[in-house]
N, C-alpha and C positions, 0 to 999 in steps of 0.2 A: 504494500500500500504506500502510495506517495503522500508524504506529509508536507503540508505547506504551513508557513508561519502566518500569523495575523497580518504582519506587514506585507507579505506577498499577496494575500487575498485582497486587502484593502487597496494596495497599489494597483492591482489589476482592475479592480472596480473603478478606481479613480481614473485610470487611463481610458476606460470605456466611456465614462461620463465626459471626460475632457474631449475625446474624439467627437462625441455626440454634440457637445456645446460648440466646438469649432465648426462642425458642419452646419449647425443652425445659424451661427454668426455669419458664415459665408453668405447666407441668403437674406441677411438683415436688410431691410429697406425695399425688398422686392414686393411687388403687389401680391395681395392675397385677399380672398373674399372678406369683406367687412373692414378692411384697412381704413378706408376713408371715414367710415362711421366711428371707428375707434379713435382716430385722430380728432374727429369732431367732438367727441365726448371727453377725451382725456389729454388731447394735445399730442405733439410729436414725442415719440419715445426718446429717452435719454440715450446718448451714445454708449456703447458697450463699455468703453474705457472708463466712463464716468460712473457707471453702475458698479463695476468691480474694483474701482480705484483703491479702496482700503485693503483689498485682498490680493490683487494681482491675478494674472492668468493661472498661476500655480496655486 
């Protein structure tokens, strides 16, 4: 049986989420259904860098 450490498990999970986030960020600003209504109600979304500023990409 292959044993993994907690660090390995969490590291793999983090890499998966980071890949997912990077893919979604790449499509930021593209049109999607309801985008105009969302902007009308809530304004333009903050840039990614501003949202994660206290934490960084890592």
